[in-house]
N, C-alpha and C positions, 0 to 999 in steps of 0.2 A: 301676549294676549291674555286678557282677564277672563276668569271663569264666570259663567252666568250665575246670577243670584238665584238661590233656591228659595221659593216662597213657602212660608208657613200658611199665609193667607194670601190667596191671589187677589189682585186688585179687582174691584167690582167691574171695571171696564172690561177686563179680560173675561170674566165670567159671563158678562152680557154678550160679548162677541161670540164666545164659544156656544152658549145656549141659543143665542139669536140665530146663528148660522145653522145650528142643528134643527131647531123648530121650523125655521123658514124652509130648509131642505125637505123636511117631512111634509109640511103643508103644501108646498109647491109640487112635490112628488105625487101626492094624492090628487091634487088638482090637475096635474098633467095627465094622469091616468083617466080621470073623468073627461077632460076636454078631448084627449086624444082618441077616445072611443065613443064620442058623441053622447056622453051621459047615458049610455045604455044601462040597462039594469045590471048586466054582467060587469061593466066597468065601475058602476057605483059600488057593487059588492066588493070587487077587487080593491078599489080605492079605500073603502072603509076597513077592509082586512089589512091593507097596507098601513093605514093610520094606526090601527090597533097594534099591529106587529111592531112598527117602528117606535111608537111612543112607549109601549110596554117594555120592549127590549132596552131602550135607553133609560127610562125613568123608573123601572121596576127590577128588571133582571140585573142591571149593573149594580144598583144599590144592595141587592140581595146576594149576588154572587161575587162581584169583584171588589166593591168598596170595603167589605168587612176584613179583607186581607191586605188592604192598602195601608201604607204608613199614615196617610191623612186620617184614617179612622181612629188611630191611636194617639195622634197628636192633639193635645189640649188646645181648644180654641183655634182650630185650623179650618181652612176653607180651600178645597181643591178647585181646579179649573171649572168643573161642572157644578160644584156646590152639592153634589150628591153624597159626599161623605156626611154632611149634616143630616140628610134624609136617612141614610143608612143607620146612623147612630140611634135614630128614633124607632126603626122598624126591625132591626136584627142585632145579633150579638157579634162580637169581635171574632174574626177568623184567624187562621194561622198565616203569618207573614210569608212563610215558605210556599204557600199555595197561591200567592199573587200571580206568579207566572202562568198558572193554569188558565188564565184568561185567554191565552192564545193556544191552548192545546185541545185538539179534537175538532172534528168536523163542525159540530154545533156549539163551539165555544163562544163565549160572549164577544170576543173580537170579531169572529166571522159573522155572527148575527148582526153586529153593529155595521160591519162593512156591507152586508146584504141590505140593511135598511137604507143605506146610501146609494147602492147600485141598482136596486130593483126598479125605481122609477126611470132610470136611464135606459135599462134594458127594455122596459115596457114602452118607453117613448120612441125608440128607434122604429119599430114597425108602424106605430101610430103616425109618425111623420110621413110615411109613405102611403098609408091607407087613408088618412084623413088630414092632410096637410092644412095648416092654418098658421098665420103669422103669430098668433097668440101661443100656439103649441110650440112653435120654433123658439119664441122668446123664453118660454118656461124651460124648454130643454137646454138652451144656452145658459140660462141662469143656474140651472141645476149642475151643469158641467162646471161653470164658474165657481159655484159654492164648493164643489168637490175639490177642485184645484186649489181654491183658497184654503180649504181645510188642510190639504196635504203640503202646500208650499208656504203657508203663512201661519195658520193656527197651530198646527202640531209642532213644527220646528222652531217657531219664533215666539209664540205666545204661551203655549201649553207645555209641551214636553221639555223644552229647554230649561224651564224654571221649576220643574216638578221634582219633589223630593223622592218620588218613587222611581225616578228614571234609571237608577242603578240596578233595579230588579225587574223593570218593565220591559217585556219583549218588544213592545211598540217603540219605546225610546231607543232601544238597541237598533232596531230596523231604521229608525230616523237618523241615527248617527249622532245623537245629542249627548250621549253619556260623557264624552270627554270635553264637551264645551261648557 
């Protein structure tokens, strides 16, 4: 069995799939919160807080906390699966490579915040389905579940982590079992 090719520069198609699924998840998650609770003022506030939390966590916290310690930050002319290494190089300084695994340490670590941004709309959607059922809400919920499963069973193990140069230090890659592939 051949080993997976490690990318210095991910193909644009992979970056579009990764970021497209991420942004779609966040947008549908917020929309689901709004629809699920009849666009009430509380649901609108919660949805906007969710938008802010999820987009800031992914597109600000990650480049500031995780990316500076990643191998892609130090690789000349590299492009990681999210493309955030390019953003990070413009807004922060290089971190210590040995701190990269800290992304998964602690209750409020970047990995847990990222997972929270994916799970919050699902948790909010379950009671909404019972309180205010609609086919639109059901479709949003099913698509969100599908996007989460797509991320875990396709994006991470086959598109992102498998080809990542950081997979030998990344706790997520270890959990996915892609280090030896």
